[in-house]
PDBQT receptor file of N, H, CA, C and O in Angstrom, charges set to zero:
ATOM      1  N   UNK A   1      -5.603  85.177   8.286  1.00  0.00    +0.000 N 
ATOM      2  CA  UNK A   1      -4.740  86.101   7.568  1.00  0.00    +0.000 C 
ATOM      3  C   UNK A   1      -4.669  87.429   8.305  1.00  0.00    +0.000 C 
ATOM      4  O   UNK A   1      -5.662  87.909   8.851  1.00  0.00    +0.000 OA
ATOM      5  N   UNK A   2      -3.483  88.011   8.310  1.00  0.00    +0.000 N 
ATOM      6  H   UNK A   2      -2.676  87.621   7.866  1.00  0.00    +0.000 HD
ATOM      7  CA  UNK A   2      -3.271  89.321   8.922  1.00  0.00    +0.000 C 
ATOM      8  C   UNK A   2      -2.839  90.302   7.849  1.00  0.00    +0.000 C 
ATOM      9  O   UNK A   2      -1.924  90.018   7.077  1.00  0.00    +0.000 OA
ATOM     10  N   UNK A   3      -3.490  91.450   7.796  1.00  0.00    +0.000 N 
ATOM     11  H   UNK A   3      -4.233  91.681   8.424  1.00  0.00    +0.000 HD
ATOM     12  CA  UNK A   3      -3.087  92.523   6.901  1.00  0.00    +0.000 C 
ATOM     13  C   UNK A   3      -2.041  93.377   7.599  1.00  0.00    +0.000 C 
ATOM     14  O   UNK A   3      -2.120  93.615   8.804  1.00  0.00    +0.000 OA
ATOM     15  N   UNK A   4      -1.058  93.837   6.827  1.00  0.00    +0.000 N 
ATOM     16  H   UNK A   4      -0.994  93.643   5.848  1.00  0.00    +0.000 HD
ATOM     17  CA  UNK A   4       0.030  94.603   7.421  1.00  0.00    +0.000 C 
ATOM     18  C   UNK A   4       0.583  95.581   6.394  1.00  0.00    +0.000 C 
ATOM     19  O   UNK A   4       0.465  95.367   5.188  1.00  0.00    +0.000 OA
ATOM     20  N   UNK A   5       1.176  96.637   6.879  1.00  0.00    +0.000 N 
ATOM     21  H   UNK A   5       1.272  96.812   7.859  1.00  0.00    +0.000 HD
ATOM     22  CA  UNK A   5       1.923  97.568   6.036  1.00  0.00    +0.000 C 
ATOM     23  C   UNK A   5       3.384  97.420   6.422  1.00  0.00    +0.000 C 
ATOM     24  O   UNK A   5       3.749  97.623   7.580  1.00  0.00    +0.000 OA
ATOM     25  N   UNK A   6       4.207  97.073   5.469  1.00  0.00    +0.000 N 
ATOM     26  H   UNK A   6       3.910  96.908   4.528  1.00  0.00    +0.000 HD
ATOM     27  CA  UNK A   6       5.634  96.933   5.689  1.00  0.00    +0.000 C 
ATOM     28  C   UNK A   6       6.328  98.133   5.069  1.00  0.00    +0.000 C 
ATOM     29  O   UNK A   6       5.813  98.729   4.123  1.00  0.00    +0.000 OA
ATOM     30  N   UNK A   7       7.476  98.486   5.587  1.00  0.00    +0.000 N 
ATOM     31  H   UNK A   7       7.894  98.002   6.356  1.00  0.00    +0.000 HD
ATOM     32  CA  UNK A   7       8.246  99.591   5.038  1.00  0.00    +0.000 C 
ATOM     33  C   UNK A   7       9.567  99.077   4.500  1.00  0.00    +0.000 C 
ATOM     34  O   UNK A   7      10.261  98.300   5.155  1.00  0.00    +0.000 OA
ATOM     35  N   UNK A   8       9.904  99.520   3.301  1.00  0.00    +0.000 N 
ATOM     36  H   UNK A   8       9.340 100.152   2.769  1.00  0.00    +0.000 HD
ATOM     37  CA  UNK A   8      11.169  99.184   2.674  1.00  0.00    +0.000 C 
ATOM     38  C   UNK A   8      11.713 100.465   2.073  1.00  0.00    +0.000 C 
ATOM     39  O   UNK A   8      11.081 101.057   1.197  1.00  0.00    +0.000 OA
ATOM     40  N   UNK A   9      12.871 100.899   2.529  1.00  0.00    +0.000 N 
ATOM     41  H   UNK A   9      13.384 100.419   3.240  1.00  0.00    +0.000 HD
ATOM     42  CA  UNK A   9      13.447 102.188   2.110  1.00  0.00    +0.000 C 
ATOM     43  C   UNK A   9      12.444 103.321   2.289  1.00  0.00    +0.000 C 
ATOM     44  O   UNK A   9      12.307 104.179   1.417  1.00  0.00    +0.000 OA
ATOM     45  N   UNK A  10      11.748 103.322   3.414  1.00  0.00    +0.000 N 
ATOM     46  H   UNK A  10      11.860 102.625   4.123  1.00  0.00    +0.000 HD
ATOM     47  CA  UNK A  10      10.758 104.351   3.774  1.00  0.00    +0.000 C 
ATOM     48  C   UNK A  10       9.560 104.403   2.834  1.00  0.00    +0.000 C 
ATOM     49  O   UNK A  10       8.877 105.426   2.776  1.00  0.00    +0.000 OA
ATOM     50  N   UNK A  11       9.290 103.347   2.110  1.00  0.00    +0.000 N 
ATOM     51  H   UNK A  11       9.845 102.517   2.157  1.00  0.00    +0.000 HD
ATOM     52  CA  UNK A  11       8.116 103.269   1.228  1.00  0.00    +0.000 C 
ATOM     53  C   UNK A  11       7.176 102.202   1.766  1.00  0.00    +0.000 C 
ATOM     54  O   UNK A  11       7.620 101.160   2.249  1.00  0.00    +0.000 OA
ATOM     55  N   UNK A  12       5.874 102.463   1.681  1.00  0.00    +0.000 N 
ATOM     56  H   UNK A  12       5.513 103.309   1.289  1.00  0.00    +0.000 HD
ATOM     57  CA  UNK A  12       4.888 101.498   2.151  1.00  0.00    +0.000 C 
ATOM     58  C   UNK A  12       4.732 100.355   1.148  1.00  0.00    +0.000 C 
ATOM     59  O   UNK A  12       4.659 100.577  -0.061  1.00  0.00    +0.000 OA
ATOM     60  N   UNK A  13       4.681  99.145   1.666  1.00  0.00    +0.000 N 
ATOM     61  H   UNK A  13       4.740  98.965   2.647  1.00  0.00    +0.000 HD
ATOM     62  CA  UNK A  13       4.415  97.964   0.847  1.00  0.00    +0.000 C 
ATOM     63  C   UNK A  13       3.358  97.156   1.593  1.00  0.00    +0.000 C 
ATOM     64  O   UNK A  13       3.581  96.712   2.719  1.00  0.00    +0.000 OA
ATOM     65  N   UNK A  14       2.211  96.972   0.954  1.00  0.00    +0.000 N 
ATOM     66  H   UNK A  14       2.030  97.332   0.039  1.00  0.00    +0.000 HD
ATOM     67  CA  UNK A  14       1.143  96.208   1.594  1.00  0.00    +0.000 C 
ATOM     68  C   UNK A  14       1.512  94.729   1.611  1.00  0.00    +0.000 C 
ATOM     69  O   UNK A  14       2.091  94.205   0.660  1.00  0.00    +0.000 OA
ATOM     70  N   UNK A  15       1.162  94.064   2.721  1.00  0.00    +0.000 N 
ATOM     71  H   UNK A  15       0.691  94.489   3.494  1.00  0.00    +0.000 HD
ATOM     72  CA  UNK A  15       1.491  92.654   2.870  1.00  0.00    +0.000 C 
ATOM     73  C   UNK A  15       0.383  91.937   3.632  1.00  0.00    +0.000 C 
ATOM     74  O   UNK A  15      -0.370  92.547   4.391  1.00  0.00    +0.000 OA
ATOM     75  N   UNK A  16       0.304  90.639   3.413  1.00  0.00    +0.000 N 
ATOM     76  H   UNK A  16       0.915  90.143   2.797  1.00  0.00    +0.000 HD
ATOM     77  CA  UNK A  16      -0.674  89.791   4.106  1.00  0.00    +0.000 C 
ATOM     78  C   UNK A  16       0.059  88.549   4.599  1.00  0.00    +0.000 C 
ATOM     79  O   UNK A  16       0.798  87.919   3.844  1.00  0.00    +0.000 OA
ATOM     80  N   UNK A  17      -0.148  88.198   5.867  1.00  0.00    +0.000 N 
ATOM     81  H   UNK A  17      -0.749  88.710   6.481  1.00  0.00    +0.000 HD
ATOM     82  CA  UNK A  17       0.430  86.982   6.429  1.00  0.00    +0.000 C 
ATOM     83  C   UNK A  17      -0.594  85.865   6.306  1.00  0.00    +0.000 C 
ATOM     84  O   UNK A  17      -1.729  86.006   6.760  1.00  0.00    +0.000 OA
ATOM     85  N   UNK A  18      -0.199  84.759   5.695  1.00  0.00    +0.000 N 
ATOM     86  H   UNK A  18       0.723  84.644   5.326  1.00  0.00    +0.000 HD
ATOM     87  CA  UNK A  18      -1.066  83.591   5.528  1.00  0.00    +0.000 C 
ATOM     88  C   UNK A  18      -0.639  82.534   6.541  1.00  0.00    +0.000 C 
ATOM     89  O   UNK A  18       0.427  81.932   6.405  1.00  0.00    +0.000 OA
ATOM     90  N   UNK A  19      -1.474  82.310   7.558  1.00  0.00    +0.000 N 
ATOM     91  H   UNK A  19      -2.339  82.799   7.668  1.00  0.00    +0.000 HD
ATOM     92  CA  UNK A  19      -1.144  81.339   8.604  1.00  0.00    +0.000 C 
ATOM     93  C   UNK A  19      -1.083  79.916   8.074  1.00  0.00    +0.000 C 
ATOM     94  O   UNK A  19      -0.258  79.124   8.530  1.00  0.00    +0.000 OA
ATOM     95  N   UNK A  20      -1.941  79.579   7.123  1.00  0.00    +0.000 N 
ATOM     96  H   UNK A  20      -2.611  80.222   6.753  1.00  0.00    +0.000 HD
ATOM     97  CA  UNK A  20      -1.978  78.209   6.599  1.00  0.00    +0.000 C 
ATOM     98  C   UNK A  20      -0.695  77.860   5.846  1.00  0.00    +0.000 C 
ATOM     99  O   UNK A  20      -0.178  76.752   5.990  1.00  0.00    +0.000 OA
ATOM    100  N   UNK A  21      -0.186  78.779   5.057  1.00  0.00    +0.000 N 
ATOM    101  H   UNK A  21      -0.606  79.679   4.940  1.00  0.00    +0.000 HD
ATOM    102  CA  UNK A  21       1.019  78.526   4.270  1.00  0.00    +0.000 C 
ATOM    103  C   UNK A  21       2.298  79.026   4.953  1.00  0.00    +0.000 C 
ATOM    104  O   UNK A  21       3.408  78.751   4.497  1.00  0.00    +0.000 OA
ATOM    105  N   UNK A  22       2.120  79.765   6.054  1.00  0.00    +0.000 N 
ATOM    106  H   UNK A  22       1.218  79.989   6.424  1.00  0.00    +0.000 HD
ATOM    107  CA  UNK A  22       3.224  80.349   6.809  1.00  0.00    +0.000 C 
ATOM    108  C   UNK A  22       4.118  81.167   5.862  1.00  0.00    +0.000 C 
ATOM    109  O   UNK A  22       5.327  80.952   5.778  1.00  0.00    +0.000 OA
ATOM    110  N   UNK A  23       3.475  82.119   5.148  1.00  0.00    +0.000 N 
ATOM    111  H   UNK A  23       2.492  82.294   5.217  1.00  0.00    +0.000 HD
ATOM    112  CA  UNK A  23       4.178  82.969   4.195  1.00  0.00    +0.000 C 
ATOM    113  C   UNK A  23       3.625  84.378   4.222  1.00  0.00    +0.000 C 
ATOM    114  O   UNK A  23       2.459  84.605   4.545  1.00  0.00    +0.000 OA
ATOM    115  N   UNK A  24       4.502  85.336   3.868  1.00  0.00    +0.000 N 
ATOM    116  H   UNK A  24       5.449  85.152   3.606  1.00  0.00    +0.000 HD
ATOM    117  CA  UNK A  24       4.073  86.704   3.622  1.00  0.00    +0.000 C 
ATOM    118  C   UNK A  24       3.768  86.831   2.138  1.00  0.00    +0.000 C 
ATOM    119  O   UNK A  24       4.497  86.296   1.304  1.00  0.00    +0.000 OA
ATOM    120  N   UNK A  25       2.703  87.532   1.808  1.00  0.00    +0.000 N 
ATOM    121  H   UNK A  25       2.110  87.967   2.485  1.00  0.00    +0.000 HD
ATOM    122  CA  UNK A  25       2.351  87.857   0.421  1.00  0.00    +0.000 C 
ATOM    123  C   UNK A  25       2.401  89.370   0.295  1.00  0.00    +0.000 C 
ATOM    124  O   UNK A  25       1.787  90.079   1.091  1.00  0.00    +0.000 OA
ATOM    125  N   UNK A  26       3.129  89.873  -0.700  1.00  0.00    +0.000 N 
ATOM    126  H   UNK A  26       3.628  89.296  -1.347  1.00  0.00    +0.000 HD
ATOM    127  CA  UNK A  26       3.321  91.307  -0.878  1.00  0.00    +0.000 C 
ATOM    128  C   UNK A  26       2.603  91.794  -2.123  1.00  0.00    +0.000 C 
ATOM    129  O   UNK A  26       2.446  91.047  -3.089  1.00  0.00    +0.000 OA
ATOM    130  N   UNK A  27       2.173  93.031  -2.103  1.00  0.00    +0.000 N 
ATOM    131  H   UNK A  27       2.301  93.638  -1.318  1.00  0.00    +0.000 HD
ATOM    132  CA  UNK A  27       1.507  93.654  -3.239  1.00  0.00    +0.000 C 
ATOM    133  C   UNK A  27       2.526  93.909  -4.355  1.00  0.00    +0.000 C 
ATOM    134  O   UNK A  27       3.511  94.622  -4.158  1.00  0.00    +0.000 OA
ATOM    135  N   UNK A  28       2.280  93.328  -5.509  1.00  0.00    +0.000 N 
ATOM    136  H   UNK A  28       1.480  92.750  -5.669  1.00  0.00    +0.000 HD
ATOM    137  CA  UNK A  28       3.179  93.497  -6.653  1.00  0.00    +0.000 C 
ATOM    138  C   UNK A  28       3.196  94.951  -7.102  1.00  0.00    +0.000 C 
ATOM    139  O   UNK A  28       4.249  95.471  -7.470  1.00  0.00    +0.000 OA
ATOM    140  N   UNK A  29       2.059  95.602  -7.075  1.00  0.00    +0.000 N 
ATOM    141  H   UNK A  29       1.204  95.180  -6.776  1.00  0.00    +0.000 HD
ATOM    142  CA  UNK A  29       1.981  97.005  -7.490  1.00  0.00    +0.000 C 
ATOM    143  C   UNK A  29       2.875  97.872  -6.596  1.00  0.00    +0.000 C 
ATOM    144  O   UNK A  29       3.579  98.752  -7.091  1.00  0.00    +0.000 OA
ATOM    145  N   UNK A  30       2.848  97.628  -5.297  1.00  0.00    +0.000 N 
ATOM    146  H   UNK A  30       2.277  96.913  -4.894  1.00  0.00    +0.000 HD
ATOM    147  CA  UNK A  30       3.686  98.399  -4.372  1.00  0.00    +0.000 C 
ATOM    148  C   UNK A  30       5.170  98.118  -4.591  1.00  0.00    +0.000 C 
ATOM    149  O   UNK A  30       5.984  99.040  -4.542  1.00  0.00    +0.000 OA
ATOM    150  N   UNK A  31       5.527  96.873  -4.828  1.00  0.00    +0.000 N 
ATOM    151  H   UNK A  31       4.866  96.124  -4.868  1.00  0.00    +0.000 HD
ATOM    152  CA  UNK A  31       6.929  96.511  -5.048  1.00  0.00    +0.000 C 
ATOM    153  C   UNK A  31       7.443  97.120  -6.354  1.00  0.00    +0.000 C 
ATOM    154  O   UNK A  31       8.559  97.639  -6.392  1.00  0.00    +0.000 OA
ATOM    155  N   UNK A  32       6.644  97.065  -7.428  1.00  0.00    +0.000 N 
ATOM    156  H   UNK A  32       5.738  96.644  -7.397  1.00  0.00    +0.000 HD
ATOM    157  CA  UNK A  32       7.057  97.662  -8.706  1.00  0.00    +0.000 C 
ATOM    158  C   UNK A  32       7.232  99.170  -8.550  1.00  0.00    +0.000 C 
ATOM    159  O   UNK A  32       8.192  99.738  -9.070  1.00  0.00    +0.000 OA
ATOM    160  N   UNK A  33       6.324  99.814  -7.848  1.00  0.00    +0.000 N 
ATOM    161  H   UNK A  33       5.544  99.353  -7.426  1.00  0.00    +0.000 HD
ATOM    162  CA  UNK A  33       6.437 101.253  -7.619  1.00  0.00    +0.000 C 
ATOM    163  C   UNK A  33       7.679 101.611  -6.841  1.00  0.00    +0.000 C 
ATOM    164  O   UNK A  33       8.327 102.621  -7.116  1.00  0.00    +0.000 OA
ATOM    165  N   UNK A  34       8.015 100.772  -5.856  1.00  0.00    +0.000 N 
ATOM    166  H   UNK A  34       7.488  99.952  -5.633  1.00  0.00    +0.000 HD
ATOM    167  CA  UNK A  34       9.213 101.026  -5.067  1.00  0.00    +0.000 C 
ATOM    168  C   UNK A  34      10.467 100.844  -5.919  1.00  0.00    +0.000 C 
ATOM    169  O   UNK A  34      11.383 101.664  -5.849  1.00  0.00    +0.000 OA
ATOM    170  N   UNK A  35      10.519  99.789  -6.717  1.00  0.00    +0.000 N 
ATOM    171  H   UNK A  35       9.775  99.123  -6.774  1.00  0.00    +0.000 HD
ATOM    172  CA  UNK A  35      11.692  99.519  -7.543  1.00  0.00    +0.000 C 
ATOM    173  C   UNK A  35      11.896 100.575  -8.626  1.00  0.00    +0.000 C 
ATOM    174  O   UNK A  35      13.032 100.908  -8.962  1.00  0.00    +0.000 OA
ATOM    175  N   UNK A  36      10.810 101.096  -9.166  1.00  0.00    +0.000 N 
ATOM    176  H   UNK A  36       9.887 100.825  -8.893  1.00  0.00    +0.000 HD
ATOM    177  CA  UNK A  36      10.888 102.127 -10.203  1.00  0.00    +0.000 C 
ATOM    178  C   UNK A  36      10.916 103.532  -9.625  1.00  0.00    +0.000 C 
ATOM    179  O   UNK A  36      10.984 104.512 -10.368  1.00  0.00    +0.000 OA
ATOM    180  N   UNK A  37      10.864 103.635  -8.297  1.00  0.00    +0.000 N 
ATOM    181  H   UNK A  37      10.809 102.840  -7.694  1.00  0.00    +0.000 HD
ATOM    182  CA  UNK A  37      10.869 104.923  -7.607  1.00  0.00    +0.000 C 
ATOM    183  C   UNK A  37       9.747 105.832  -8.106  1.00  0.00    +0.000 C 
ATOM    184  O   UNK A  37       9.927 107.041  -8.249  1.00  0.00    +0.000 OA
ATOM    185  N   UNK A  38       8.612 105.242  -8.363  1.00  0.00    +0.000 N 
ATOM    186  H   UNK A  38       8.465 104.259  -8.247  1.00  0.00    +0.000 HD
ATOM    187  CA  UNK A  38       7.426 105.973  -8.825  1.00  0.00    +0.000 C 
ATOM    188  C   UNK A  38       6.535 106.266  -7.628  1.00  0.00    +0.000 C 
ATOM    189  O   UNK A  38       6.262 105.371  -6.828  1.00  0.00    +0.000 OA
ATOM    190  N   UNK A  39       6.087 107.488  -7.496  1.00  0.00    +0.000 N 
ATOM    191  H   UNK A  39       6.309 108.215  -8.146  1.00  0.00    +0.000 HD
ATOM    192  CA  UNK A  39       5.251 107.864  -6.357  1.00  0.00    +0.000 C 
ATOM    193  C   UNK A  39       3.771 107.921  -6.703  1.00  0.00    +0.000 C 
ATOM    194  O   UNK A  39       2.932 107.901  -5.803  1.00  0.00    +0.000 OA
ATOM    195  N   UNK A  40       3.434 107.991  -7.978  1.00  0.00    +0.000 N 
ATOM    196  H   UNK A  40       4.116 108.007  -8.709  1.00  0.00    +0.000 HD
ATOM    197  CA  UNK A  40       2.032 108.104  -8.390  1.00  0.00    +0.000 C 
ATOM    198  C   UNK A  40       1.472 106.705  -8.626  1.00  0.00    +0.000 C 
ATOM    199  O   UNK A  40       1.925 105.982  -9.513  1.00  0.00    +0.000 OA
ATOM    200  N   UNK A  41       0.476 106.337  -7.816  1.00  0.00    +0.000 N 
ATOM    201  H   UNK A  41       0.108 106.924  -7.096  1.00  0.00    +0.000 HD
ATOM    202  CA  UNK A  41      -0.084 104.986  -7.847  1.00  0.00    +0.000 C 
ATOM    203  C   UNK A  41      -0.653 104.613  -9.220  1.00  0.00    +0.000 C 
ATOM    204  O   UNK A  41      -0.480 103.477  -9.663  1.00  0.00    +0.000 OA
ATOM    205  N   UNK A  42      -1.321 105.538  -9.894  1.00  0.00    +0.000 N 
ATOM    206  H   UNK A  42      -1.462 106.460  -9.534  1.00  0.00    +0.000 HD
ATOM    207  CA  UNK A  42      -1.925 105.209 -11.192  1.00  0.00    +0.000 C 
ATOM    208  C   UNK A  42      -0.876 104.934 -12.250  1.00  0.00    +0.000 C 
ATOM    209  O   UNK A  42      -1.112 104.126 -13.149  1.00  0.00    +0.000 OA
ATOM    210  N   UNK A  43       0.276 105.584 -12.170  1.00  0.00    +0.000 N 
ATOM    211  H   UNK A  43       0.467 106.241 -11.440  1.00  0.00    +0.000 HD
ATOM    212  CA  UNK A  43       1.357 105.304 -13.117  1.00  0.00    +0.000 C 
ATOM    213  C   UNK A  43       1.970 103.934 -12.863  1.00  0.00    +0.000 C 
ATOM    214  O   UNK A  43       2.362 103.240 -13.801  1.00  0.00    +0.000 OA
ATOM    215  N   UNK A  44       2.051 103.547 -11.602  1.00  0.00    +0.000 N 
ATOM    216  H   UNK A  44       1.733 104.110 -10.840  1.00  0.00    +0.000 HD
ATOM    217  CA  UNK A  44       2.605 102.244 -11.246  1.00  0.00    +0.000 C 
ATOM    218  C   UNK A  44       1.741 101.130 -11.818  1.00  0.00    +0.000 C 
ATOM    219  O   UNK A  44       2.269 100.116 -12.274  1.00  0.00    +0.000 OA
ATOM    220  N   UNK A  45       0.442 101.299 -11.803  1.00  0.00    +0.000 N 
ATOM    221  H   UNK A  45       0.014 102.123 -11.432  1.00  0.00    +0.000 HD
ATOM    222  CA  UNK A  45      -0.467 100.262 -12.313  1.00  0.00    +0.000 C 
ATOM    223  C   UNK A  45      -0.304 100.034 -13.804  1.00  0.00    +0.000 C 
ATOM    224  O   UNK A  45      -0.732  98.993 -14.303  1.00  0.00    +0.000 OA
ATOM    225  N   UNK A  46       0.302 100.972 -14.543  1.00  0.00    +0.000 N 
ATOM    226  H   UNK A  46       0.650 101.817 -14.137  1.00  0.00    +0.000 HD
ATOM    227  CA  UNK A  46       0.497 100.810 -15.979  1.00  0.00    +0.000 C 
ATOM    228  C   UNK A  46       1.611  99.811 -16.302  1.00  0.00    +0.000 C 
ATOM    229  O   UNK A  46       1.679  99.295 -17.417  1.00  0.00    +0.000 OA
ATOM    230  N   UNK A  47       2.479  99.540 -15.329  1.00  0.00    +0.000 N 
ATOM    231  H   UNK A  47       2.423  99.960 -14.422  1.00  0.00    +0.000 HD
ATOM    232  CA  UNK A  47       3.567  98.598 -15.582  1.00  0.00    +0.000 C 
ATOM    233  C   UNK A  47       2.995  97.240 -15.645  1.00  0.00    +0.000 C 
ATOM    234  O   UNK A  47       3.726  96.271 -15.851  1.00  0.00    +0.000 OA
TER     235      UNK A  47
């Protein structure tokens, strides 16, 4: 597995590459924060 930081609309989204499944896995907390345009990590975790 490889850990990576991806950028989407200039926002960081944590991701992990799984060689066995040949898939990217993204952090749900980061994606929800990006979609809601929330910058405070603790507020994002409440969703």
